[in-house]
DSSP file (Angstrom, degrees, kcal/mol; ACC not computed):
  #  RESIDUE AA STRUCTURE BP1 BP2  ACC     N-H-->O    O-->H-N    N-H-->O    O-->H-N    TCO  KAPPA ALPHA  PHI   PSI    X-CA   Y-CA   Z-CA
    1    1 A M              0   0    0      0, 0.0    52,-3.0     0, 0.0    53,-1.5   0.000 360.0 360.0 360.0 138.1 -202.3  101.6  -71.5
    2    2 A I  E     -ab  33  54A   0     30,-0.5    32,-2.6    51,-0.2     2,-0.4  -0.925 360.0-167.4-104.7 128.2 -202.4  100.2  -67.9
    3    3 A A  E     -ab  34  55A   0     51,-2.7    53,-3.0    -2,-0.5     2,-0.5  -0.948   6.4-159.8-120.6 137.6 -200.1   97.4  -66.9
    4    4 A V  E     -ab  35  56A   0     30,-3.2    32,-3.3    -2,-0.4     2,-0.7  -0.958   3.0-166.6-113.0 126.0 -200.2   95.2  -63.8
    5    5 A V  E     +ab  36  57A   0     51,-3.7    53,-2.6    -2,-0.5     2,-0.4  -0.846   7.0 179.7-115.4 104.2 -197.3   93.4  -62.6
    6    6 A G  E     +ab  37  58A   0     30,-2.1    32,-2.5    -2,-0.7     2,-0.3  -0.795  12.9 172.5 -95.6 132.6 -197.9   90.8  -60.1
    7    7 A Y  E     +a   38   0A   0     51,-2.6    11,-0.4    -2,-0.4    53,-0.3  -0.958  18.5  87.2-144.2 164.6 -194.8   88.9  -58.9
    8    8 A G        -     0   0    0     30,-1.4     2,-0.5    -2,-0.3     8,-0.2  -0.933  69.7 -63.1 143.7-168.6 -193.8   86.3  -56.2
    9    9 A N    >   -     0   0    0      6,-0.3     3,-1.9    -2,-0.3     7,-0.4  -0.934  21.7-163.5-124.2 108.8 -193.7   82.6  -55.7
   10   10 A Y  T >  S+     0   0    0     -2,-0.5     3,-0.6     1,-0.3   114,-0.5   0.866  93.5  59.2 -52.6 -36.3 -196.8   80.4  -55.6
   11   11 A L  T 3  S+     0   0    0      1,-0.2   111,-1.9   112,-0.1    -1,-0.3   0.264  95.1  63.9 -82.2  12.3 -194.7   77.6  -53.9
   12   12 A R  B X  S-e  122   0B   0     -3,-1.9     3,-2.7     1,-0.4    -1,-0.2  -0.334 100.7-126.9-131.0  49.2 -193.9   79.8  -50.9
   13   13 A K  G X  S+     0   0    0    109,-3.2     3,-1.8    -3,-0.6    -1,-0.4  -0.200  91.8  17.8  55.0-120.6 -197.4   80.3  -49.6
   14   14 A D  G >  S+     0   0    0    104,-2.7     3,-1.2     1,-0.3    -1,-0.3   0.474 109.2  80.3 -67.8  -3.6 -198.2   84.0  -49.1
   15   15 A D  G X  S+     0   0    0     -3,-2.7     3,-0.6   103,-0.3    45,-0.3   0.721  82.9  68.5 -71.9 -17.7 -195.3   85.0  -51.4
   16   16 A G  G <>  +     0   0    0     -3,-1.8     4,-2.9    -7,-0.4    -1,-0.2   0.300  67.0 103.7 -81.8   8.5 -197.8   84.2  -54.1
   17   17 A I  H <> S+     0   0    0     -3,-1.2     4,-2.7     1,-0.2     5,-0.3   0.900  78.8  50.3 -65.8 -38.6 -200.0   87.2  -53.3
   18   18 A G  H <> S+     0   0    0     -3,-0.6     4,-1.8   -11,-0.4    -1,-0.2   0.880 112.9  46.3 -63.6 -34.4 -198.9   89.3  -56.2
   19   19 A L  H  > S+     0   0    0     -4,-0.2     4,-1.9     2,-0.2    -2,-0.2   0.903 113.7  50.8 -71.1 -41.5 -199.5   86.4  -58.7
   20   20 A W  H  X S+     0   0    0     -4,-2.9     4,-1.9     2,-0.2    -2,-0.2   0.910 113.7  40.8 -60.8 -46.9 -202.8   85.7  -57.1
   21   21 A L  H  X S+     0   0    0     -4,-2.7     4,-2.3     1,-0.2    -1,-0.2   0.900 111.7  56.6 -74.0 -35.9 -204.1   89.2  -57.3
   22   22 A G  H  X S+     0   0    0     -4,-1.8     4,-1.9    -5,-0.3    -1,-0.2   0.845 106.9  51.9 -58.0 -36.4 -202.7   89.7  -60.8
   23   23 A S  H  X S+     0   0    0     -4,-1.9     4,-1.5     2,-0.2    -1,-0.2   0.938 108.5  49.1 -61.4 -51.1 -204.7   86.7  -61.9
   24   24 A R  H  X S+     0   0    0     -4,-1.9     4,-1.5     1,-0.2    -2,-0.2   0.857 111.5  49.1 -63.2 -36.6 -207.9   88.0  -60.6
   25   25 A L  H  X S+     0   0    0     -4,-2.3     4,-2.6     1,-0.2     5,-0.3   0.893 106.8  55.8 -64.5 -39.2 -207.3   91.4  -62.2
   26   26 A R  H  X S+     0   0    0     -4,-1.9     4,-1.4     1,-0.2    -2,-0.2   0.834 109.7  46.6 -59.7 -37.3 -206.6   89.7  -65.5
   27   27 A L  H  < S+     0   0    0     -4,-1.5    -1,-0.2     2,-0.2    -2,-0.2   0.835 116.1  46.3 -78.9 -32.7 -210.0   87.9  -65.3
   28   28 A K  H  < S+     0   0    0     -4,-1.5    -2,-0.2    -5,-0.2    -1,-0.2   0.844 124.0  28.5 -75.3 -41.5 -211.8   91.1  -64.3
   29   29 A F  H >< S+     0   0    0     -4,-2.6     3,-2.7     1,-0.2     4,-0.3   0.539  80.3 175.3-103.0 -10.5 -210.3   93.5  -66.9
   30   30 A K  G >< S+     0   0    0     -4,-1.4     3,-0.7    -5,-0.3    -1,-0.2  -0.111  73.2   1.1  49.6-121.2 -209.5   91.2  -69.7
   31   31 A Q  G 3  S+     0   0    0      1,-0.2    -1,-0.3     3,-0.1     3,-0.0   0.586 121.2  74.0 -77.8 -12.9 -208.2   93.1  -72.7
   32   32 A K  G <  S+     0   0    0     -3,-2.7   -30,-0.5     1,-0.1     2,-0.4   0.713 103.1  34.3 -76.6 -19.6 -208.4   96.6  -71.0
   33   33 A V  E <  S-a    2   0A   0     -3,-0.7     2,-0.6    -4,-0.3   -30,-0.2  -0.997  77.5-135.1-136.2 139.6 -205.3   96.0  -68.7
   34   34 A R  E     -a    3   0A   0    -32,-2.6   -30,-3.2    -2,-0.4     2,-0.5  -0.842  25.1-161.6 -98.2 127.5 -202.2   94.0  -69.6
   35   35 A V  E     -a    4   0A   0     -2,-0.6     2,-0.5   -32,-0.2   -30,-0.2  -0.924   8.6-168.5-116.8 129.2 -201.2   91.8  -66.7
   36   36 A Y  E     -a    5   0A   0    -32,-3.3   -30,-2.1    -2,-0.5     2,-0.5  -0.946   3.7-163.3-112.8 132.5 -197.9   90.3  -66.2
   37   37 A L  E     +a    6   0A   0     -2,-0.5     2,-0.3   -32,-0.2   -30,-0.2  -0.954  19.0 175.6-121.3 127.1 -197.2   87.6  -63.7
   38   38 A L  E     -a    7   0A   0    -32,-2.5   -30,-1.4    -2,-0.5     3,-0.1  -0.879  41.8-135.2-131.0 157.7 -193.5   87.0  -62.8
   39   39 A H  S    S-     0   0    0      1,-0.4     2,-0.3    -2,-0.3   -31,-0.2   0.880  96.2 -17.1 -69.1 -47.3 -191.5   84.9  -60.5
   40   40 A Q  S    S-     0   0    0    -33,-0.1    -1,-0.4    -3,-0.1     2,-0.2  -0.983  85.9 -81.3-155.5 158.7 -189.5   88.0  -59.7
   41   41 A L        -     0   0    0     49,-0.3    49,-0.3    -2,-0.3   -34,-0.0  -0.504  49.9-178.4 -68.2 132.9 -188.9   91.5  -61.3
   42   42 A V    >   -     0   0    0     -2,-0.2     3,-1.3    47,-0.1     4,-0.2  -0.929  36.5-118.2-132.9 151.5 -186.3   91.2  -64.1
   43   43 A P  G >  S+     0   0    0      0, 0.0     3,-2.1     0, 0.0     4,-0.2   0.799 105.3  71.7 -58.9 -32.2 -184.9   94.0  -66.3
   44   44 A E  G >  S+     0   0    0      1,-0.3     3,-1.6     2,-0.1     4,-0.5   0.749  80.2  75.5 -60.8 -21.9 -186.3   92.5  -69.5
   45   45 A I  G <> S+     0   0    0     -3,-1.3     4,-1.6     1,-0.3     3,-0.3   0.630  75.1  77.8 -68.0 -11.6 -189.8   93.4  -68.5
   46   46 A V  H <> S+     0   0    0     -3,-2.1     4,-0.9     1,-0.2    -1,-0.3   0.820  86.8  62.3 -69.1 -24.7 -189.2   97.1  -69.4
   47   47 A E  H <4 S+     0   0    0     -3,-1.6     3,-0.4    -4,-0.2    -1,-0.2   0.909 107.9  41.4 -62.0 -43.1 -189.6   96.1  -73.1
   48   48 A E  H  4 S+     0   0    0     -4,-0.5     3,-0.5    -3,-0.3    -1,-0.2   0.791 117.4  47.5 -68.4 -33.5 -193.1   95.1  -72.3
   49   49 A L  H >< S+     0   0    0     -4,-1.6     3,-2.3     1,-0.2    -1,-0.2   0.515  79.1  97.1 -88.0  -5.7 -193.8   98.1  -70.2
   50   50 A K  T 3< S+     0   0    0     -4,-0.9    -1,-0.2    -3,-0.4    -2,-0.1   0.664  84.3  51.0 -67.0 -21.7 -192.5  100.8  -72.3
   51   51 A E  T 3  S+     0   0    0     -3,-0.5    -1,-0.3    -4,-0.2     2,-0.2   0.360  86.8 116.8 -90.3  -4.6 -196.0  101.6  -73.8
   52   52 A A    <   -     0   0    0     -3,-2.3   -50,-0.2     1,-0.2     3,-0.1  -0.470  43.1-174.7 -83.0 142.5 -197.6  101.9  -70.3
   53   53 A D  S    S+     0   0    0    -52,-3.0    55,-2.6     1,-0.3     2,-0.4   0.719  84.1  22.7 -92.5 -30.9 -199.1  105.1  -69.1
   54   54 A H  E     -bc   2 108A   0    -53,-1.5   -51,-2.7    53,-0.2     2,-0.4  -0.996  68.9-169.5-140.6 137.4 -199.7  103.6  -65.7
   55   55 A I  E     -bc   3 109A   0     53,-2.5    55,-2.9    -2,-0.4     2,-0.5  -0.993   3.4-166.2-137.1 134.0 -198.0  100.6  -64.0
   56   56 A I  E     -bc   4 110A   0    -53,-3.0   -51,-3.7    -2,-0.4     2,-0.5  -0.967   7.6-161.1-117.8 122.8 -199.1   98.8  -60.8
   57   57 A F  E     -bc   5 111A   0     53,-2.7    55,-3.4    -2,-0.5     2,-0.5  -0.917   6.4-163.9-109.3 133.8 -196.6   96.4  -59.1
   58   58 A I  E     +bc   6 112A   0    -53,-2.6   -51,-2.6    -2,-0.5     2,-0.3  -0.966  19.3 150.8-119.7 122.1 -198.0   93.9  -56.7
   59   59 A D  E     - c   0 113A   0     53,-2.3    55,-2.3    -2,-0.5     2,-0.1  -0.957  43.0-104.5-148.8 163.3 -196.0   92.0  -54.3
   60   60 A A  E     - c   0 114A   0    -53,-0.3     2,-0.3   -45,-0.3    55,-0.2  -0.416  36.1-156.9 -80.3 158.7 -196.2   90.3  -50.8
   61   61 A S  E     - c   0 115A   0     53,-1.8    55,-3.0    -2,-0.1   -47,-0.0  -0.994  23.7-151.4-144.9 146.5 -194.6   92.0  -47.9
   62   62 A S        +     0   0    0     -2,-0.3    53,-0.1    53,-0.2    -1,-0.0   0.213  63.8 115.2 -99.7  14.7 -193.3   90.9  -44.5
   63   63 A S  S    S-     0   0    0      2,-0.1    -2,-0.1     1,-0.1    53,-0.1  -0.202  79.1-113.0 -78.6 174.3 -194.0   94.3  -42.9
   64   64 A N  S    S+     0   0    0     51,-0.1     2,-0.3     3,-0.0    -1,-0.1   0.607  87.8  99.5 -88.7  -3.1 -196.5   94.9  -40.2
   65   65 A E  S    S-     0   0    0      1,-0.1    50,-0.2    49,-0.0     3,-0.2  -0.558  73.0-138.7 -71.1 134.6 -198.8   97.0  -42.4
   66   66 A E  S    S-     0   0    0     -2,-0.3    49,-2.9     1,-0.3     2,-0.3   0.946  77.0 -25.8 -63.9 -43.1 -201.6   95.0  -43.6
   67   67 A W  E     -D  114   0A   0     47,-0.3     2,-0.4    -3,-0.0    -1,-0.3  -0.949  61.1-162.4-158.4 155.5 -201.4   96.5  -47.0
   68   68 A S  E     -D  113   0A   0     45,-2.5    45,-2.8    -2,-0.3     2,-0.5  -0.999   6.2-164.6-142.5 142.3 -200.1   99.7  -48.5
   69   69 A L  E     +D  112   0A   0     -2,-0.4     2,-0.4    43,-0.2    43,-0.2  -0.993  23.1 169.5-116.9 117.2 -200.6  101.4  -51.9
   70   70 A R  E     -D  111   0A   0     41,-2.4    41,-3.2    -2,-0.5     2,-0.5  -0.986  33.1-123.4-135.5 147.3 -198.2  104.1  -52.6
   71   71 A R  E     -D  110   0A   0     -2,-0.4     2,-0.6    39,-0.2    39,-0.2  -0.721  31.8-121.2 -84.8 131.7 -197.3  106.2  -55.7
   72   72 A L        -     0   0    0     37,-3.2     2,-0.5    -2,-0.5    37,-0.4  -0.612  32.1-175.9 -75.8 117.8 -193.7  105.9  -56.7
   73   73 A S        +     0   0    0     -2,-0.6     3,-0.1     1,-0.1    35,-0.0  -0.945  15.2 178.3-118.6 115.1 -192.2  109.4  -56.7
   74   74 A L        -     0   0    0     -2,-0.5     3,-0.3     1,-0.2    -1,-0.1   0.569  36.4-147.5 -83.8 -10.8 -188.6  109.6  -57.9
   75   75 A G        -     0   0    0      1,-0.2    -1,-0.2     3,-0.0     4,-0.1  -0.174  41.0 -53.3  74.3-173.8 -188.6  113.4  -57.4
   76   76 A E  S    S+     0   0    0     -3,-0.1     2,-0.5     2,-0.1    -1,-0.2   0.801 118.1  79.3 -68.9 -28.3 -186.7  115.8  -59.5
   77   77 A E  S    S-     0   0    0     -3,-0.3     2,-0.2     1,-0.1     3,-0.1  -0.681  91.0-113.2 -85.8 131.2 -183.4  114.0  -59.1
   78   78 A E        -     0   0    0     -2,-0.5     2,-0.2     1,-0.1    -2,-0.1  -0.435  31.7-110.8 -71.2 131.1 -183.0  110.9  -61.3
   79   79 A F        -     0   0    0     -2,-0.2    -1,-0.1    -4,-0.1    -5,-0.0  -0.401  30.3-155.5 -60.0 127.4 -182.9  107.6  -59.4
   80   80 A Q        -     0   0    0     -2,-0.2     3,-0.1    -3,-0.1    14,-0.1  -0.934   7.6-143.9-109.2 115.4 -179.4  106.1  -59.7
   81   81 A P        -     0   0    0      0, 0.0     4,-0.1     0, 0.0    13,-0.0  -0.363  38.1 -83.3 -69.5 156.3 -179.2  102.3  -59.3
   82   82 A P    >   -     0   0    0      0, 0.0     3,-0.6     0, 0.0     4,-0.0  -0.218  36.0-121.3 -56.3 154.3 -176.1  100.8  -57.4
   83   83 A L  T 3  S+     0   0    0      1,-0.3     2,-0.7    -3,-0.1     0, 0.0   0.801 110.8  55.9 -67.6 -28.9 -173.2  100.3  -59.6
   84   84 A N  T 3  S-     0   0    0      2,-0.0    -1,-0.3     0, 0.0     0, 0.0  -0.416  84.7-166.4-104.2  60.9 -173.1   96.7  -58.8
   85   85 A C    <   -     0   0    0     -2,-0.7     2,-0.7    -3,-0.6     5,-0.1  -0.113   8.2-151.5 -45.8 126.5 -176.7   95.9  -59.9
   86   86 A D    >   -     0   0    0      3,-0.4     3,-1.1     1,-0.1    -1,-0.1  -0.931   5.7-166.0-104.1 103.6 -177.8   92.4  -58.7
   87   87 A F  T 3  S+     0   0    0     -2,-0.7     3,-0.2     1,-0.3    -1,-0.1   0.456  82.0  71.0 -66.3  -4.2 -180.3   91.2  -61.1
   88   88 A H  T 3  S+     0   0    0      1,-0.3     2,-0.6   -46,-0.1    -1,-0.3   0.796 106.3  41.1 -79.6 -32.3 -181.5   88.5  -58.8
   89   89 A T  S <  S+     0   0    0     -3,-1.1     2,-0.4   -49,-0.1    -3,-0.4  -0.933  78.3 168.0-117.9 111.9 -183.1   91.3  -56.7
   90   90 A F        -     0   0    0     -2,-0.6   -49,-0.3   -49,-0.3    -3,-0.1  -0.945  16.3-153.9-128.2 144.2 -184.8   94.0  -58.8
   91   91 A Y     >  -     0   0    0     -2,-0.4     4,-1.5     1,-0.1     3,-0.4  -0.757  29.4-115.2-117.4 160.9 -187.1   96.8  -57.6
   92   92 A P  H  > S+     0   0    0      0, 0.0     4,-2.5     0, 0.0     5,-0.1   0.840 116.9  59.4 -59.8 -33.1 -189.8   98.8  -59.2
   93   93 A E  H  > S+     0   0    0      1,-0.2     4,-1.9     2,-0.2     5,-0.1   0.860 104.1  49.9 -69.8 -34.8 -187.7  101.9  -58.7
   94   94 A E  H  > S+     0   0    0     -3,-0.4     4,-2.2     2,-0.2    -1,-0.2   0.811 109.9  52.1 -76.4 -25.8 -184.9  100.3  -60.9
   95   95 A L  H  X S+     0   0    0     -4,-1.5     4,-2.7     2,-0.2    -2,-0.2   0.928 108.6  50.7 -64.1 -47.3 -187.5   99.5  -63.6
   96   96 A A  H  X S+     0   0    0     -4,-2.5     4,-1.8     1,-0.2    -2,-0.2   0.898 108.7  51.1 -58.9 -43.5 -188.7  103.1  -63.5
   97   97 A Y  H  X S+     0   0    0     -4,-1.9     4,-3.1     1,-0.2     5,-0.2   0.933 111.1  47.9 -63.0 -45.9 -185.1  104.2  -64.0
   98   98 A L  H  X>S+     0   0    0     -4,-2.2     4,-2.6     1,-0.2     5,-0.5   0.869 108.6  54.2 -66.0 -34.2 -184.6  101.9  -67.0
   99   99 A L  H  X5S+     0   0    0     -4,-2.7     6,-2.1     2,-0.2     4,-1.3   0.894 114.3  42.1 -59.4 -37.0 -187.9  103.1  -68.6
  100  100 A K  H  X5S+     0   0    0     -4,-1.8     4,-1.4     4,-0.3    -2,-0.2   0.931 119.5  42.7 -79.1 -43.2 -186.8  106.7  -68.4
  101  101 A R  H  <5S+     0   0    0     -4,-3.1    -2,-0.2    -5,-0.2    -3,-0.2   0.859 123.7  34.4 -72.4 -33.6 -183.2  106.0  -69.4
  102  102 A L  H  <5S+     0   0    0     -4,-2.6    -3,-0.2    -5,-0.2    -2,-0.2   0.881 136.5  14.3 -78.9 -46.0 -183.9  103.6  -72.2
  103  103 A Y  H  <<S-     0   0    0     -4,-1.3    -3,-0.2    -5,-0.5    -2,-0.2   0.402  93.9-114.9-118.2  -1.7 -187.1  104.9  -73.7
  104  104 A G     <  +     0   0    0     -4,-1.4     2,-0.3    -5,-0.3    -4,-0.3   0.750  68.0 146.0  72.8  15.6 -187.6  108.4  -72.3
  105  105 A K        +     0   0    0     -6,-2.1    -1,-0.2    -7,-0.1    -2,-0.1  -0.700  32.1 176.1 -94.9 140.2 -190.7  107.2  -70.4
  106  106 A K        +     0   0    0     -2,-0.3   -10,-0.0    -3,-0.1    -9,-0.0  -0.564  18.1 176.9-140.0  73.4 -192.0  108.2  -67.0
  107  107 A P        -     0   0    0      0, 0.0     2,-0.5     0, 0.0   -53,-0.2  -0.244  41.8 -93.3 -67.3 161.9 -195.3  106.4  -66.5
  108  108 A E  E     -c   54   0A   0    -55,-2.6   -53,-2.5   -35,-0.0     2,-0.4  -0.757  47.6-158.5 -78.7 127.3 -197.2  106.7  -63.3
  109  109 A I  E     -c   55   0A   0     -2,-0.5   -37,-3.2   -37,-0.4     2,-0.4  -0.921  15.6-177.5-119.8 130.0 -196.2  104.0  -61.0
  110  110 A W  E     -cD  56  71A   0    -55,-2.9   -53,-2.7    -2,-0.4     2,-0.5  -0.928   9.3-158.4-119.6 144.7 -198.0  102.5  -58.1
  111  111 A I  E     -cD  57  70A   0    -41,-3.2   -41,-2.4    -2,-0.4     2,-0.6  -0.972   2.9-164.6-128.4 131.8 -196.8   99.8  -55.8
  112  112 A L  E     -cD  58  69A   0    -55,-3.4   -53,-2.3    -2,-0.5     2,-0.5  -0.937   4.0-172.4-111.3 121.5 -199.0   97.6  -53.7
  113  113 A S  E     -cD  59  68A   0    -45,-2.8   -45,-2.5    -2,-0.6     2,-0.4  -0.936   4.0-166.3-111.7 132.5 -197.6   95.6  -50.9
  114  114 A V  E     -cD  60  67A   0    -55,-2.3   -53,-1.8    -2,-0.5   -47,-0.3  -0.975  26.6-113.5-118.6 130.9 -199.9   93.1  -49.1
  115  115 A K  E     -c   61   0A   0    -49,-2.9     2,-0.3    -2,-0.4   -53,-0.2  -0.316  31.4-168.7 -66.0 130.9 -198.8   91.5  -45.8
  116  116 A G        -     0   0    0    -55,-3.0     3,-0.1     1,-0.1  -103,-0.0  -0.860  12.6-171.5-112.3 157.9 -198.1   87.8  -45.8
  117  117 A E  S    S+     0   0    0     -2,-0.3     2,-0.5     1,-0.2    -1,-0.1   0.570  71.4  50.0-121.9 -16.3 -197.7   85.8  -42.8
  118  118 A N        +     0   0    0      1,-0.1  -104,-2.7  -106,-0.1  -103,-0.3  -0.898  45.7 161.7-131.2 106.3 -196.6   82.5  -44.0
  119  119 A F        +     0   0    0     -2,-0.5  -106,-0.1  -106,-0.2     3,-0.1   0.067  39.1 125.0-112.0  22.9 -193.7   82.2  -46.5
  120  120 A S  S    S-     0   0    0      1,-0.2  -105,-0.2  -108,-0.0  -106,-0.1  -0.341  74.6 -75.2 -76.7 160.9 -192.9   78.5  -45.9
  121  121 A F  S    S+     0   0    0   -109,-0.2  -109,-0.2    -2,-0.1     2,-0.2  -0.253  89.5  76.6 -59.7 146.5 -192.8   76.0  -48.7
  122  122 A G  B    S-e   12   0B   0   -111,-1.9  -109,-3.2    -3,-0.1     2,-0.3  -0.540  74.5 -86.5 135.6 168.8 -196.2   74.9  -50.0
  123  123 A A  S    S+     0   0    0     -2,-0.2  -112,-0.1  -111,-0.2  -109,-0.1  -0.687  75.3  44.2-105.0 157.3 -199.1   76.3  -52.3
  124  124 A G  S    S-     0   0    0   -114,-0.5     2,-0.3  -111,-0.3  -108,-0.1   0.227  77.6 -86.9  90.9 149.7 -202.0   78.6  -51.4
  125  125 A L        -     0   0    0   -111,-0.1  -112,-0.1     1,-0.1  -111,-0.1  -0.641  39.9-108.3 -95.1 149.9 -202.4   81.6  -49.4
  126  126 A S     >  -     0   0    0     -2,-0.3     4,-2.5    -8,-0.2     5,-0.2  -0.263  36.4-108.2 -59.9 154.5 -203.1   81.8  -45.7
  127  127 A L  H  > S+     0   0    0      1,-0.2     4,-2.0     2,-0.2     5,-0.1   0.905 119.4  47.7 -53.7 -45.4 -206.6   82.8  -44.7
  128  128 A N  H  > S+     0   0    0      2,-0.2     4,-2.3     1,-0.2    -1,-0.2   0.890 109.6  52.5 -66.8 -38.5 -205.5   86.2  -43.5
  129  129 A A  H  > S+     0   0    0      1,-0.2     4,-2.6     2,-0.2    -1,-0.2   0.863 110.1  48.9 -67.3 -38.4 -203.4   86.9  -46.5
  130  130 A R  H  X S+     0   0    0     -4,-2.5     4,-2.0     2,-0.2    -1,-0.2   0.883 110.6  49.9 -70.9 -33.9 -206.3   86.1  -48.8
  131  131 A R  H  X S+     0   0    0     -4,-2.0     4,-1.6    -5,-0.2    -2,-0.2   0.935 113.5  46.8 -61.9 -45.3 -208.6   88.4  -46.8
  132  132 A L  H  X S+     0   0    0     -4,-2.3     4,-2.4     1,-0.2    -2,-0.2   0.899 110.9  51.1 -58.8 -43.9 -206.0   91.1  -47.0
  133  133 A A  H  X S+     0   0    0     -4,-2.6     4,-2.3     1,-0.2    -1,-0.2   0.895 107.7  52.6 -66.4 -38.3 -205.4   90.6  -50.7
  134  134 A K  H  X S+     0   0    0     -4,-2.0     4,-1.4     2,-0.2    -1,-0.2   0.842 109.2  51.0 -69.1 -32.4 -209.3   90.8  -51.4
  135  135 A E  H  X S+     0   0    0     -4,-1.6     4,-1.5     2,-0.2    -1,-0.2   0.924 113.8  43.9 -70.3 -43.1 -209.4   94.2  -49.5
  136  136 A A  H  X S+     0   0    0     -4,-2.4     4,-2.8     1,-0.2    -2,-0.2   0.853 106.5  61.5 -68.4 -29.9 -206.5   95.5  -51.6
  137  137 A E  H  X S+     0   0    0     -4,-2.3     4,-2.5     1,-0.2    -1,-0.2   0.896 103.0  50.1 -56.5 -43.7 -208.1   94.1  -54.7
  138  138 A N  H  X S+     0   0    0     -4,-1.4     4,-1.7     2,-0.2    -1,-0.2   0.887 110.4  50.1 -63.8 -44.4 -211.2   96.4  -54.2
  139  139 A L  H  X S+     0   0    0     -4,-1.5     4,-2.2     2,-0.2    -2,-0.2   0.959 112.1  47.1 -62.8 -54.3 -208.9   99.3  -53.8
  140  140 A L  H  X S+     0   0    0     -4,-2.8     4,-3.1     1,-0.2     5,-0.2   0.887 108.1  55.9 -56.7 -42.6 -207.0   98.4  -57.1
  141  141 A E  H  X S+     0   0    0     -4,-2.5     4,-2.5     2,-0.2    -1,-0.2   0.931 109.5  47.0 -49.1 -50.6 -210.3   97.9  -59.0
  142  142 A G  H  X S+     0   0    0     -4,-1.7     4,-2.0     1,-0.2    -2,-0.2   0.894 113.8  47.9 -62.6 -42.1 -211.3  101.5  -58.0
  143  143 A L  H  X S+     0   0    0     -4,-2.2     4,-2.1     2,-0.2    -1,-0.2   0.918 112.4  46.8 -63.7 -44.9 -207.9  102.8  -59.0
  144  144 A I  H  X S+     0   0    0     -4,-3.1     4,-2.2     1,-0.2    -2,-0.2   0.898 111.1  53.1 -69.0 -39.1 -207.8  101.0  -62.5
  145  145 A R  H  X S+     0   0    0     -4,-2.5     4,-2.0    -5,-0.2    -1,-0.2   0.898 108.9  49.5 -58.4 -43.5 -211.4  102.1  -63.2
  146  146 A V  H  X S+     0   0    0     -4,-2.0     4,-1.5     1,-0.2    -2,-0.2   0.907 113.6  45.6 -63.3 -43.6 -210.5  105.7  -62.6
  147  147 A K  H  X S+     0   0    0     -4,-2.1     4,-1.1     2,-0.2    -2,-0.2   0.813 109.6  54.7 -69.8 -33.4 -207.4  105.4  -64.9
  148  148 A L  H  < S+     0   0    0     -4,-2.2    -1,-0.2     2,-0.2    -2,-0.2   0.892 110.1  46.9 -66.8 -41.8 -209.4  103.7  -67.6
  149  149 A K  H  < S+     0   0    0     -4,-2.0    -2,-0.2     1,-0.2    -1,-0.2   0.873 111.3  52.5 -71.5 -28.3 -211.9  106.6  -67.6
  150  150 A D  H  <        0   0    0     -4,-1.5    -1,-0.2     1,-0.2    -2,-0.2   0.766 360.0 360.0 -74.3 -22.8 -209.1  109.1  -67.7
  151  151 A A     <        0   0    0     -4,-1.1    -1,-0.2    -5,-0.1    -2,-0.1   0.529 360.0 360.0 -67.3 360.0 -207.5  107.5  -70.7
């Protein structure tokens, strides 16, 4: 099973990139891909993700890179979350740790970050963020199609 987790805030302009892209992928892949749209990553989502063979996280970024897609590699050493876990700020790496620790699962995990330029209050993506999100969407579609063929 392939899971897509788009997260962010529609009411903070470009911070909604993950939700926008996730919604578009849900329409394109319908029942073939499970799409989760979240305001932020939360530990409870691991229950939904435990059956996934592949997980793609999508979020906005304030970096200088227009967009980046990277495969999460935890290496041989097990990821150790901080002792004072702050559940208001949760990361894909921490979800990967919980999947392994709670369910013995190690899905292939990809993280897509798309550059946003306007994170002020308001709805809708900036023109540049929408352009970059569409470019990244094409790449994700190809990745998902390859993973569906391999399944």
